[in-house]
C-alpha positions as CSV (number, residue, x, y, z in Angstrom):
1,M,120.1,126.6,76.3
2,A,122.7,129.4,76.6
3,M,124.0,131.0,73.5
4,S,127.7,131.9,73.0
5,T,128.9,134.6,70.6
6,Q,132.4,134.3,69.1
7,Q,134.5,135.6,66.2
8,V,137.1,134.1,63.9
9,Q,139.6,135.7,61.5
10,I,139.3,133.9,58.1
11,N,140.0,134.8,54.5
12,G,140.9,138.4,55.4
13,I,137.7,139.1,57.3
14,T,136.2,138.8,60.7
15,L,133.3,136.3,60.8
16,Q,130.9,136.4,63.8
17,Y,129.1,133.3,64.8
18,Q,126.7,132.0,67.6
19,T,126.8,128.6,69.2
20,W,124.4,126.6,71.3
21,G,125.2,123.5,73.2
22,E,128.4,121.8,74.3
23,F,131.2,120.8,71.9
24,T,131.9,117.4,73.2
25,R,131.3,115.2,70.2
26,P,132.4,116.7,66.8
27,E,130.1,114.3,64.9
28,R,127.1,116.0,66.6
29,T,127.9,119.4,65.1
30,V,125.3,121.2,62.9
31,L,126.0,124.3,60.8
32,L,123.0,126.6,60.5
33,V,123.2,128.9,57.5
34,H,120.8,131.8,57.1
35,G,119.0,133.4,54.1
36,L,119.9,136.3,51.8
37,T,119.4,139.3,54.0
38,A,119.1,137.5,57.3
39,S,121.7,136.7,60.1
40,S,122.5,134.1,62.7
41,Q,119.4,135.4,64.6
42,E,117.3,133.4,62.2
43,W,118.2,130.3,64.2
44,A,117.5,131.7,67.7
45,Q,114.7,129.3,68.1
46,L,116.1,126.2,66.4
47,G,119.6,126.5,67.9
48,P,118.5,126.0,71.5
49,V,116.3,123.1,70.6
50,L,119.1,121.3,68.8
51,A,121.3,121.9,71.8
52,S,118.7,120.4,74.1
53,Q,118.9,117.2,72.1
54,G,122.7,116.9,72.4
55,W,123.7,118.7,69.2
56,Y,126.3,121.5,69.0
57,A,124.8,124.2,66.7
58,I,126.9,126.8,65.0
59,A,125.2,129.8,63.2
60,P,127.5,132.3,61.5
61,D,126.6,135.7,60.2
62,L,127.6,135.3,56.6
63,R,130.0,138.0,55.2
64,G,128.1,141.2,54.7
65,R,125.5,140.3,57.3
66,G,124.9,140.8,60.9
67,L,128.1,141.6,62.9
68,S,130.5,139.9,60.4
69,E,132.8,142.1,58.3
70,K,131.4,143.6,55.1
71,P,134.1,143.7,52.4
72,P,133.3,145.8,49.4
73,H,133.2,142.8,47.1
74,G,133.3,139.0,47.2
75,Y,129.7,137.8,47.5
76,G,128.1,134.6,46.1
77,M,127.9,130.9,46.9
78,P,131.6,130.1,46.3
79,Y,132.8,132.8,48.7
80,H,130.4,131.7,51.4
81,V,131.4,128.0,51.1
82,N,135.0,129.1,51.3
83,D,134.2,131.0,54.5
84,L,132.2,128.1,56.0
85,L,135.0,125.6,55.3
86,S,137.5,127.9,56.8
87,L,135.4,128.3,59.9
88,C,135.1,124.5,60.2
89,D,138.9,124.2,59.7
90,A,139.5,126.8,62.5
91,L,137.2,124.8,64.8
92,N,138.8,121.5,63.9
93,L,135.6,120.1,62.3
94,P,136.4,117.8,59.4
95,V,132.7,116.9,58.9
96,V,129.5,118.8,59.8
97,H,125.8,118.4,59.3
98,F,124.3,121.4,57.4
99,I,120.9,123.1,57.6
100,G,120.5,126.0,55.1
101,H,117.5,128.2,54.6
102,S,116.9,130.0,51.3
103,L,120.3,131.3,50.2
104,G,121.7,129.0,52.9
105,A,120.1,126.1,51.0
106,Q,121.9,127.1,47.8
107,I,125.1,127.4,49.7
108,G,124.4,124.0,51.1
109,Y,124.1,122.2,47.8
110,F,127.2,123.9,46.5
111,F,129.0,122.8,49.7
112,A,127.7,119.2,49.4
113,A,128.5,118.9,45.7
114,V,132.0,120.3,45.7
115,H,133.1,119.1,49.1
116,P,131.2,115.9,49.8
117,K,133.7,114.5,52.3
118,R,133.1,117.5,54.6
119,L,129.4,116.9,55.0
120,G,127.3,114.5,57.0
121,R,123.6,115.2,56.5
122,L,122.0,118.1,54.5
123,V,118.7,119.9,55.1
124,L,117.6,122.3,52.3
125,V,115.0,124.7,53.7
126,D,112.6,126.1,51.2
127,A,115.1,126.5,48.3
128,G,117.4,124.4,46.1
129,G,115.4,124.2,42.9
130,R,114.9,126.5,40.0
131,V,114.1,130.0,41.1
132,P,110.5,130.9,40.1
133,P,109.8,134.1,38.1
134,D,108.2,136.0,41.0
135,S,111.1,135.2,43.4
136,L,112.4,138.7,43.7
137,Q,108.8,139.9,44.3
138,A,108.3,137.2,46.8
139,I,111.3,138.4,48.9
140,G,110.6,142.0,48.2
141,A,109.5,142.8,51.7
142,S,112.9,141.9,53.1
143,L,114.8,143.6,50.3
144,Q,112.9,146.8,50.7
145,R,114.7,147.9,53.8
146,L,118.2,147.8,52.2
147,G,119.7,151.1,51.5
148,Q,117.0,152.9,53.4
149,I,117.7,155.5,56.2
150,Y,115.3,155.5,59.1
151,P,115.0,158.5,61.5
152,S,115.2,156.2,64.6
153,L,115.3,152.6,65.8
154,D,111.7,152.9,66.8
155,A,110.8,154.0,63.2
156,Y,112.7,151.1,61.7
157,L,111.1,148.6,64.0
158,A,107.6,150.1,63.4
159,E,108.1,149.8,59.6
160,R,109.3,146.2,60.0
161,Q,106.3,145.4,62.2
162,Q,104.0,146.2,59.3
163,T,105.8,143.7,57.0
164,P,103.1,141.2,55.9
165,I,105.4,138.2,55.7
166,H,105.3,137.4,59.4
167,Q,103.3,138.1,62.5
168,W,105.2,140.3,64.9
169,S,106.6,138.7,68.0
170,P,109.6,138.9,70.4
171,F,111.5,136.7,68.0
172,W,111.1,139.2,65.1
173,E,111.8,142.2,67.3
174,D,115.1,140.6,68.4
175,Y,115.8,139.6,64.8
176,Y,115.5,143.2,63.5
177,R,117.2,144.8,66.5
178,Y,120.2,142.7,65.6
179,D,120.0,143.9,62.0
180,A,119.7,147.6,62.9
181,E,122.8,149.7,62.8
182,V,122.3,152.9,64.9
183,H,124.4,155.8,63.7
184,A,125.8,158.7,65.8
185,D,122.9,161.0,64.7
186,G,120.3,158.4,65.8
187,T,119.4,157.3,62.3
188,V,119.2,153.6,61.5
189,T,120.1,151.5,58.5
190,S,120.1,147.8,58.0
191,R,123.5,146.2,58.6
192,V,123.2,144.5,55.2
193,P,124.8,146.6,52.4
194,K,122.5,146.8,49.4
195,A,125.5,146.5,47.0
196,A,126.5,143.2,48.6
197,I,123.1,141.7,47.9
198,E,123.1,143.0,44.4
199,E,126.4,141.3,43.7
200,E,125.2,138.2,45.5
201,I,122.1,137.9,43.4
202,T,124.0,138.4,40.1
203,V,126.7,135.9,41.0
204,N,124.2,133.2,42.2
205,M,122.0,133.7,39.1
206,S,125.0,132.6,37.0
207,M,125.3,129.3,38.9
208,N,123.9,126.1,37.3
209,A,122.1,124.2,40.2
210,D,121.3,121.2,37.9
211,A,125.0,120.7,37.4
212,L,125.6,120.5,41.2
213,L,122.6,118.6,42.5
214,P,123.5,115.2,41.0
215,R,126.8,115.4,42.7
216,I,125.3,115.5,46.2
217,Q,126.0,112.2,48.1
218,A,124.9,113.2,51.5
219,P,121.5,112.1,52.9
220,T,119.3,115.1,52.1
221,L,116.0,116.4,53.5
222,I,114.2,118.9,51.4
223,T,111.7,121.0,53.3
224,R,109.3,123.4,51.6
225,A,106.8,126.0,52.9
226,A,103.2,125.3,51.9
227,L,102.2,129.0,51.7
228,G,103.5,131.9,49.5
229,T,104.6,135.3,50.7
230,L,102.4,137.2,48.3
231,S,99.3,135.2,48.8
232,P,98.7,131.5,49.9
233,T,99.4,130.4,46.3
234,R,101.8,133.2,45.1
235,G,105.4,133.9,46.1
236,I,106.3,130.3,46.7
237,I,110.1,129.9,46.5
238,L,110.2,126.1,46.3
239,T,107.1,124.8,44.5
240,A,105.8,121.3,45.0
241,D,106.7,120.4,41.4
242,E,110.2,121.7,41.8
243,A,110.8,120.0,45.1
244,E,109.8,116.7,43.6
245,R,112.1,117.3,40.6
246,V,115.0,118.1,42.9
247,Q,114.2,114.9,44.9
248,T,114.6,112.9,41.7
249,I,118.0,114.4,41.1
250,I,119.5,114.0,44.6
251,K,119.7,110.3,45.1
252,G,118.0,109.1,48.3
253,S,116.6,112.5,49.3
254,R,113.0,113.1,50.5
255,V,110.6,116.0,50.6
256,V,108.6,117.2,53.6
257,E,106.0,119.9,53.1
258,I,105.6,122.2,56.2
259,P,102.0,123.4,56.5
260,D,100.6,126.8,57.5
261,I,103.8,128.7,57.0
262,N,105.7,130.7,54.4
263,H,109.3,131.2,53.3
264,Y,110.1,133.4,56.2
265,T,108.4,131.6,59.0
266,I,109.3,128.0,58.2
267,M,112.2,127.8,60.7
268,L,109.7,128.6,63.5
269,S,107.4,125.7,62.7
270,E,107.2,122.9,65.3
271,V,106.5,120.5,62.3
272,F,109.7,121.7,60.7
273,T,111.7,121.3,63.9
274,S,110.4,117.8,64.5
275,A,111.2,116.8,60.9
276,V,114.8,118.1,61.3
277,L,115.4,116.4,64.6
278,A,114.1,113.1,63.3
279,F,116.2,113.4,60.1
280,L,119.4,114.2,62.0
281,S,118.9,111.4,64.5
282,K,118.8,108.6,61.8
C-alpha cells in the first residue's frame, strides 16, 4: 500500500507525518506513535497492513525526531499529546484509535486519560507500567548513537548493523537511513538531538502513571515482548507482573504476550499484527 508524506504547521513547529490507506471513513483512522528515539519509519511494516484491511494509518514524527522540527525545548508527554491533538484537529479527526510503542504507549495513556472523548481504542505496545530499574540500560543501544559524529553514512550504518537488539534487514537499513542527517562535510549524526531526549526522560519520570491509568475508559490492548534486550530475561521493559498489574487498573483491558521478540522488534511480529487487527476490528 502506497505511503504518503505530508507536513502540518502546529503549535509553532512543522510536524511531518506519513499515511497509508484512503481517508474515506474517519472512524477507521489509526494514529501510530513511535518510541523514544524512533520515527514514523517504525511503522513501515504495520502501516501498509492496516491500510490493506481498510484502515487509514497516520504515523507522525514526534517533535525532535525524524523530519519534524526540533525546538530547543518542549519535550515530554504533555507536549506530544498537544501536538497529536492539534494534528487530529488539523485533519478534522474528532476521534482516533491509538497504537503507541514504548514512549508512544506512555503518550497513549496520557492521551486516553486526559482526553477520553478523542479516543476510540488504545493499544499499549511494550510499555505503560512502572519503569524497571534497568530500563535505561535496556534501551542503551538506541541511546548510544545520540550526540555521536560518524565519519560517513556507511560508518553510521555499519555501527548500527552491529547493534545486538535486532537482526539487520532492509527494514532496519531504511529505518536508520531516515534517522541519519548527512552534513556538508560528509559526517553523519542522528536526527534526534541528545538534549531533547534528556529533557524528555526527565519530564516523563516526573509523571505519575498510576494517577492516569484508572482514568482510561477506552477499550485497551496491552501487548508485551516476551524477551529482554540485554538477555532473554534481562532488559524487559514491561514485565509480566507489571502488565498484569496495569490490566487490573485499566477496566476491561487485556494482555497479550508476543513470543520470540524484544522491545525493539515487537512491531515486526506477525503475532503482534494479528492481535492488533483482531482488537481493532471488534
